[in-house]
C-alpha positions as CSV (number, residue, x, y, z in Angstrom):
1,M,-18.0,-113.6,85.9
2,A,-18.3,-112.4,89.5
3,R,-16.6,-113.8,92.5
4,L,-19.8,-114.8,94.3
5,P,-20.0,-115.6,98.0
6,V,-20.5,-119.2,99.1
7,P,-22.6,-120.1,102.2
8,A,-20.5,-120.8,105.3
9,L,-21.6,-124.4,105.4
10,A,-20.2,-124.9,101.9
11,L,-16.9,-123.3,103.0
12,C,-16.8,-125.6,106.0
13,S,-17.4,-128.6,103.8
14,L,-14.4,-127.6,101.6
15,L,-12.2,-127.4,104.7
16,L,-13.3,-130.4,106.6
17,F,-13.7,-132.9,103.9
18,A,-10.7,-132.1,101.6
19,G,-9.1,-135.3,100.4
20,P,-8.9,-137.5,97.3
21,A,-11.8,-137.4,94.8
22,A,-12.3,-139.6,91.8
23,A,-15.6,-138.9,90.0
24,A,-15.1,-135.5,88.4
25,S,-16.3,-134.8,84.9
26,F,-12.8,-135.4,83.6
27,D,-10.2,-138.1,84.4
28,C,-8.5,-137.1,87.6
29,A,-5.6,-139.4,86.8
30,Q,-4.9,-137.0,83.9
31,A,-5.4,-133.8,85.8
32,R,-2.6,-131.4,84.9
33,S,-3.8,-127.8,85.5
34,A,-4.1,-126.2,88.9
35,D,-7.9,-125.9,88.7
36,E,-8.2,-129.6,87.8
37,R,-5.9,-130.7,90.6
38,L,-7.9,-128.7,93.1
39,I,-11.2,-130.1,91.9
40,C,-9.9,-133.6,92.1
41,S,-8.5,-133.1,95.7
42,V,-11.7,-131.7,97.3
43,P,-14.9,-133.9,97.3
44,A,-17.2,-130.9,97.4
45,L,-15.6,-129.5,94.2
46,D,-15.5,-133.0,92.7
47,A,-19.3,-133.4,93.3
48,A,-20.1,-129.9,91.9
49,D,-17.9,-130.6,88.8
50,T,-19.6,-133.9,88.3
51,A,-23.0,-132.2,88.4
52,V,-21.9,-129.8,85.7
53,G,-20.7,-132.6,83.6
54,A,-24.0,-134.5,84.0
55,A,-26.1,-131.5,83.2
56,Y,-24.0,-130.7,80.1
57,K,-24.2,-134.3,78.9
58,T,-28.0,-134.3,79.4
59,L,-28.4,-131.0,77.4
60,M,-26.2,-132.4,74.6
61,G,-28.3,-135.6,74.6
62,T,-31.5,-133.6,73.9
63,L,-29.7,-132.2,70.8
64,A,-28.8,-135.5,69.1
65,T,-30.4,-134.4,65.8
66,D,-29.3,-130.7,66.0
67,E,-25.6,-130.6,65.3
68,T,-25.6,-126.9,64.9
69,A,-26.9,-126.4,68.4
70,R,-24.5,-128.9,69.7
71,G,-21.6,-126.9,68.2
72,F,-22.8,-123.7,69.9
73,A,-23.2,-125.5,73.2
74,R,-19.6,-126.9,73.0
75,T,-18.2,-123.5,72.2
76,E,-20.0,-121.9,75.1
77,Q,-19.0,-124.6,77.6
78,R,-15.4,-124.1,76.7
79,A,-15.8,-120.3,77.0
80,W,-17.4,-120.7,80.4
81,T,-14.5,-122.9,81.6
82,E,-12.1,-120.1,80.6
83,R,-14.2,-117.4,82.3
84,R,-14.5,-119.5,85.4
85,N,-10.8,-120.1,85.6
86,R,-9.9,-116.4,85.1
87,A,-12.5,-115.4,87.8
88,C,-11.0,-117.9,90.3
89,G,-7.4,-117.0,89.7
90,F,-6.3,-119.7,87.3
91,G,-4.5,-119.5,83.9
92,P,-3.9,-116.6,81.5
93,G,-5.7,-113.3,82.4
94,A,-6.5,-114.6,85.9
95,V,-8.0,-112.2,88.4
96,A,-5.4,-111.2,91.0
97,G,-6.0,-111.5,94.7
98,V,-8.7,-114.2,94.8
99,T,-8.9,-115.0,98.5
100,D,-10.0,-118.6,98.2
101,P,-9.9,-120.3,94.7
102,G,-11.7,-123.3,96.1
103,V,-14.7,-121.3,97.3
104,C,-14.7,-119.4,94.0
105,L,-14.8,-122.7,92.0
106,L,-17.6,-124.1,94.1
107,A,-19.7,-121.0,93.5
108,E,-19.1,-121.0,89.8
109,L,-19.6,-124.8,89.4
110,T,-22.9,-124.6,91.3
111,R,-24.1,-121.7,89.3
112,R,-23.2,-123.4,86.0
113,S,-25.0,-126.5,86.9
114,R,-28.2,-124.5,87.5
115,Q,-27.7,-122.7,84.2
116,L,-27.4,-125.9,82.2
117,V,-30.5,-127.4,83.8
118,A,-32.5,-124.3,83.0
119,L,-31.5,-124.4,79.4
120,R,-33.0,-127.8,79.0
121,A,-36.5,-126.3,79.1
122,N,-36.0,-125.3,75.4
123,P,-32.7,-127.0,74.3
124,A,-32.8,-125.8,70.7
125,L,-32.7,-122.1,72.0
126,G,-30.9,-122.8,75.2
127,A,-27.9,-124.3,73.5
128,R,-27.6,-121.2,71.3
129,L,-27.4,-118.9,74.3
130,R,-23.9,-117.6,75.2
131,T,-22.5,-115.0,77.6
132,V,-20.6,-112.1,76.1
133,P,-18.3,-110.4,78.7
134,V,-18.4,-106.6,78.8
135,T,-15.4,-105.0,80.7
136,K,-14.6,-101.4,81.2
137,G,-11.5,-100.3,83.1
138,Q,-9.3,-102.4,85.4
139,P,-9.7,-103.7,88.9
140,G,-8.5,-101.2,91.5
141,T,-8.8,-98.2,89.2
142,R,-11.1,-95.2,89.3
143,L,-13.8,-97.1,87.5
144,F,-14.2,-100.9,86.8
145,I,-17.1,-102.6,85.3
146,Q,-17.5,-106.3,84.5
147,A,-20.8,-107.4,83.1
148,E,-22.3,-110.5,81.6
149,Q,-24.4,-110.0,78.5
150,P,-26.4,-113.0,77.3
151,D,-27.1,-113.3,73.6
152,I,-28.1,-115.8,70.9
153,A,-24.9,-116.9,69.2
154,D,-26.7,-118.2,66.1
155,P,-27.5,-115.3,63.8
156,A,-29.8,-117.6,61.8
157,Y,-32.1,-118.3,64.8
158,P,-35.4,-116.4,64.4
159,G,-35.4,-113.2,66.4
160,A,-31.7,-113.5,67.4
161,A,-30.8,-110.0,66.3
162,A,-33.8,-108.4,68.0
163,F,-33.3,-110.3,71.2
164,N,-29.6,-109.5,71.3
165,E,-30.2,-105.8,70.7
166,T,-32.8,-105.7,73.5
167,I,-30.4,-107.3,76.0
168,R,-27.5,-105.1,74.8
169,R,-29.6,-102.0,75.5
170,F,-30.6,-103.3,78.9
171,V,-27.0,-103.9,80.0
172,A,-25.9,-100.6,78.5
173,G,-28.5,-98.9,80.5
174,E,-27.3,-100.5,83.8
175,I,-23.8,-99.5,83.0
176,Q,-24.7,-95.9,82.1
177,T,-26.7,-95.5,85.3
178,F,-23.6,-96.7,87.2
179,R,-21.3,-94.4,85.4
180,T,-23.6,-91.4,86.0
181,D,-23.7,-92.1,89.7
182,A,-19.9,-92.7,89.8
183,A,-19.2,-89.3,88.2
184,D,-20.5,-87.6,91.4
185,L,-18.0,-89.3,93.6
186,P,-14.6,-87.8,94.7
187,K,-11.9,-88.6,92.1
188,E,-9.9,-90.7,94.6
189,M,-12.9,-93.0,95.3
190,E,-13.0,-96.2,93.4
191,S,-16.2,-97.5,91.8
192,E,-16.8,-101.1,90.8
193,L,-19.8,-102.9,89.2
194,I,-20.0,-106.7,88.8
195,L,-23.1,-107.6,86.9
196,T,-23.9,-111.3,86.4
197,A,-26.7,-112.8,84.3
198,D,-28.6,-116.1,84.3
199,A,-31.1,-117.0,81.5
200,Y,-34.3,-119.0,82.0
201,L,-36.7,-120.3,79.3
202,P,-40.2,-120.2,80.7
203,A,-42.1,-120.8,77.4
204,P,-41.5,-121.3,73.7
205,G,-39.9,-118.1,72.3
206,I,-39.5,-116.5,75.7
207,V,-36.2,-115.8,77.5
208,S,-36.1,-114.4,81.0
209,V,-32.8,-113.0,82.2
210,Q,-32.0,-112.4,85.9
211,F,-29.2,-109.9,86.5
212,V,-27.6,-109.4,89.9
213,A,-25.3,-106.4,90.5
214,E,-22.8,-106.1,93.3
215,G,-20.0,-103.6,93.8
216,V,-18.8,-100.5,95.5
217,Q,-19.7,-96.9,94.9
218,G,-18.7,-95.1,98.0
219,N,-20.4,-97.9,100.0
220,G,-21.1,-101.5,98.9
221,F,-24.3,-102.1,97.0
222,R,-26.4,-105.0,95.7
223,Y,-29.5,-105.1,93.5
224,A,-31.3,-107.4,91.2
225,A,-32.9,-106.6,87.9
226,A,-34.6,-108.9,85.4
227,V,-35.9,-108.6,81.8
228,T,-38.2,-111.1,80.0
229,V,-38.1,-110.9,76.3
230,D,-40.3,-112.2,73.4
231,V,-37.5,-113.4,71.2
232,A,-39.2,-113.1,67.9
233,Q,-40.2,-109.5,68.5
234,G,-37.3,-108.5,70.7
235,L,-39.9,-106.9,73.0
236,P,-39.7,-106.9,76.8
237,L,-42.8,-108.4,78.5
238,T,-44.6,-107.2,81.6
239,P,-45.7,-109.4,84.5
240,A,-49.3,-108.8,83.5
241,Q,-48.6,-110.2,80.0
242,M,-46.8,-113.2,81.4
243,F,-49.3,-114.1,84.1
244,G,-52.4,-113.3,82.0
245,D,-55.7,-113.3,83.8
246,S,-54.5,-114.9,87.0
247,P,-54.7,-112.9,90.2
248,W,-50.9,-112.8,90.3
249,L,-50.4,-109.5,92.2
250,A,-52.6,-110.7,95.1
251,T,-50.8,-114.0,95.1
252,A,-47.4,-112.4,95.1
253,T,-48.4,-109.9,97.8
254,A,-49.6,-112.7,100.1
255,A,-46.4,-114.8,99.4
256,C,-44.3,-111.7,100.1
257,R,-46.0,-111.0,103.5
258,T,-45.4,-114.6,104.5
259,A,-41.8,-114.4,103.5
260,V,-40.9,-111.1,105.3
261,G,-42.9,-111.8,108.4
262,P,-45.1,-109.5,110.5
263,D,-42.6,-106.5,110.9
264,P,-44.6,-103.5,109.6
265,G,-41.4,-101.9,108.2
266,M,-40.6,-105.0,106.2
267,A,-44.2,-105.6,105.1
268,E,-44.2,-102.2,103.3
269,V,-42.0,-103.9,100.7
270,C,-44.9,-106.1,99.7
271,T,-47.4,-103.2,99.2
272,G,-45.0,-100.8,97.3
273,P,-44.4,-100.6,93.6
274,D,-41.7,-103.2,93.4
275,L,-44.0,-106.2,92.8
276,Q,-45.5,-104.5,89.8
277,N,-42.2,-103.6,88.3
278,P,-41.1,-105.9,85.4
279,R,-37.5,-105.6,86.6
280,T,-38.4,-107.4,89.8
281,W,-39.6,-110.6,88.0
282,R,-37.9,-113.5,86.4
283,F,-39.9,-116.4,84.9
284,E,-39.1,-120.1,84.9
285,P,-41.1,-122.9,83.4
286,D,-43.1,-123.7,86.6
287,R,-42.6,-120.6,88.8
288,A,-42.1,-116.8,88.7
289,V,-39.7,-115.2,91.1
290,A,-39.7,-111.7,92.4
291,T,-36.3,-110.6,93.8
292,L,-36.7,-107.8,96.4
293,L,-34.0,-105.7,98.0
294,L,-34.5,-105.7,101.8
295,P,-32.7,-103.7,104.5
296,G,-29.1,-104.8,105.0
297,K,-28.6,-105.3,101.2
298,E,-30.4,-108.7,101.4
299,L,-31.9,-110.0,98.2
300,R,-35.0,-112.0,99.0
301,E,-36.7,-114.2,96.4
302,I,-40.5,-114.5,96.5
303,A,-41.7,-117.4,94.4
304,V,-45.2,-118.0,93.1
305,P,-46.6,-120.7,90.8
306,F,-46.5,-119.8,87.1
307,R,-48.0,-121.2,83.9
308,P,-47.3,-119.4,80.7
309,S,-50.3,-117.5,79.3
310,L,-48.8,-116.5,76.0
């Protein structure tokens, strides 16, 4: 789980409005651990934790007759809490040197709330999704890799093995590319890759996974890469397959030009090959999002309307 940046406004909110809070997803009167005490003392964290609790409760409510799925969802929620705490400097195995645990918690709580909301598009499948951590090396050493690898935890779910293998290969490919590039660096130079993943369920039997990579390899880098998978077949899908007969490329190009403005240098991004690359696109139930890398390591999202054609 990456230590993701939080917008400056959110950081200011943490600093300016710190004080007693009372509506977290757990009973603050019973808070014992350091992370719980921090959440209960800062209203912004309290609100974010409450949103996670509400999203989780709603997801579980849609699974009232599927106790198997509920069991997988409970297990993953507990695992996520442990990953969150380690990433933000709390508990056993905590990451050392976290600059601001409160900012880290806010980022992770906000992201988890979005994840849980996204899973409700197909709760029977969404509840069975989990994150498998993949770690190579140690922080501060010659090579450190920390990746999130989504998979379907229920081996009995149709297509689980094929989907899991497709995602495993995708993550392995990202790691291998990073390793290959790192091998060309001087031995004294550290290389770090943090790869996070969020899953979306745009249509029955379809999972779209958005990866974001951040790290250092000589210089700092960022990029986004997505893969959309037909679960039953374990096959990646192209934008053309997902959009069908709609004029999606023209629509996306126009939206891109609007987003990046009139600068000719920036507009070239909209007419290059990126918009046709399946790695650029993630799909949600009501929109498709192309994530483009702009100058200055900015990741810009270009959203267009989407209705499943499969």
